N, C-alpha and C positions, 0 to 999 in steps of 0.2 A: 503493498500500501504508498508505504512514505517513499518509495523509488520513484514515485510520479513527482515528486516534491521536488527531489535533486536537478528535473531540468529547469528550474528557476534560479538555481543556486550557481550555474557558470561564471557569472561574473555580480560585481558588488551593483554596478547600475540597475542587474534584472532583479537581485533583489531591493531595492531601495524602491524600483517603480512597483513592485507585488506590497512591499509592505505600506508604501502611501497610498495606493488602489484601497487595499483592505483596510486600512485605518479610517480612510472617509469614507466606505460602505458602512462599517463599525458605529462613527460618529455621528453620522446623517441621515441614514436608513437608504437611502435612494442615491443612487446614481445615472446621470442623464447625457445620455447620447449629444445631444443638442444644446447642454449648457457649455461656454467654454473653459470653463475651471473645472469640468467631470467630464470633458470628449476622452483625454488622454487615458484615466481610469477605467472610461467604461472599453475602451478598445482593449485595454492592458487586461479586463477583467475578463470580457469575451473571450478574448485570444487566447486565454491560461484558461478555461472554463473549470476543467477538471480539476486542475491543482486548486484553485479557489472552492469548489464543493467542498475536496476532500479537508480543505482547513477549514470553512466554515461548519462544516458535518461535527468536526470533531468539538467545535466549540458550541453544539446545540444547535444550529442555525442551518436553516434550509436557504439554499441561493437560488434565485427565480430571475433568467433575463430573460427579457421580451420585445424582441429584434423587433415588431410590427411598430411600438411605439418609442424605442429607443429607450429603456429602463430596465435597470437594476434593482432588484430589493433583496433583503433577506427577509426572513420571520425565524423567529425563535421558536422552536418545537415544543418548550415549557412553559410557553405561555409569558416568558418573562420579557423583560426591554421594552414594556409598551410604553407611553406617551402617558403622564397624569395628567389631566385638563383641569385646569379651573372650570367651574361653569360657565365662566363668561368665553374662555377661552376655546370650550366645545362649541358654543353658539356659534362664534367667529370663524371656527373652523368649518362647522356644518353651511353657514353662509358660501362659504368660500368653495365649496363642494357642489352646492345648490346652482351656483352661478358659473360652475366650470360646466356642471352637465349642461344648462339653458342656453350656454354659450356655445358647447360644442355640439348641442342638437341641432341649432341654426347653420354651424358649419356645416356638420352633416359629413365628416371628414375626421378621422384622428389625425390626421398631418398636420392641418394649419393651427398656428397658434391661438391661445383662446387668453384675451386679454379684458380686464374690468377697468372701472376706475374707483380709485378711492369713495366717491360719491356716489355709486353705486352700493358698494356693500354698505356705506353708510345707509342709504336708503332702505336697505332689506334689514338693516339691524335697526331702525327708529320706528319701523312698523309691528314689529315684534310684540307682542303685551304680554311680557313676561314681569312674572312679581319679583320685586326687589329688582328691576332691572340695572345695571351698573352703568353709568355712565361712557357713553363712549366719546371720550375726548383726544388731543390730539398726543398725547401722553400713554394714553392706551392704545391707539393707533400705531404708534412707532414698536410699541411692545411687541404687539402682536404681528405687524410686520417680519421684525426681529426674528421671533421666535418660530415662524411658518419657511422662512429664507433659511434658519439654520437647519432644517430636514428637508431644503429642496423641495418645496411645495410648492413657492412660489417665488421670483423674483418682481421687484420694484425698478420699472425704466426709465422713471427719474428721482432723481435723488431726494429731493423736498416731498416728502409722503405726507404734507399738513392741506396739499391743494387738492380741491377737489375732482381736478381734471387729472391728477397725476394716475398713470397707468398702470395696472399688476399684473403682469403674465402668470397666470394660474398652471402650473406643470400638472403633467398626469398622475404623477405622485400621489395627486390628490383623492384619486378614485382609485388607485391600488390600495390605498393603505385599508380597505375593506373587501371582502371574495368577491368577485367580480359577478355579476349574477344579473349584469344586463342594466341596461341604460335608464330604461322604465322604471325596474325595479328599484333604483337605486336613487332614483330621484323620488319616488313617492317614498322612502324609507328617509331620506332625509327632510322632506316634509313634516313626515308625521311625528323624527325627533324634535324637530324646532316647534311642532305645537306640543306635545307634551311639557316644554319648556313654559310654553305660556300658559297651561293648565295647570301650573304652580309647582312643578318638580324641582324641589328646592336644595338637589345634593350640592355639596359643596364640591365634591371631586367627580371626575368622571374618567372613565380608559378610553379612550382612543386609541386602535390600534395603527401603528405606523411599524408594517411589516420588516 
């Protein structure tokens, strides 16, 4: 089994590339082919899939490569390694997923970029009738964007995220974070979850799985 790992140890540069790609996947959950700063990691993992699968298998993870959308992800077989979101973070996550599904339905293709504006996110949040809803101010917006950027779920296309016209690109990883059961099912699932919040589910913390 371990003979396969010797294939990556022929040079220090190969070891460095392997280590960098593996650590980035562990730290950020998702690696995207289209994202400039993860493209080389994507290629490295795809070209050495057998070796990476072996390493992550030893750590208790399943590695998944979806070449159709250019996405690599991992999931822990023991159910650990999930993000612990607060209620507010969970709501914002669901809003982004809902916007992604709506926009992608309009595009009718997996290949096109899905972008939304900060104002669209605000509008979705403002219409929610959630009990004890946290105020969505510029500071909380910055924190949310930073959190989801860290896990390669989104990126802001302009630096100033306080402006309503600022565009946010939502990556397909926002959908892969839960089992792929079809666009229609996902859309309805997200709407149902948001409705639960509106009806007064005040649990402080929620598990959202980033595989």
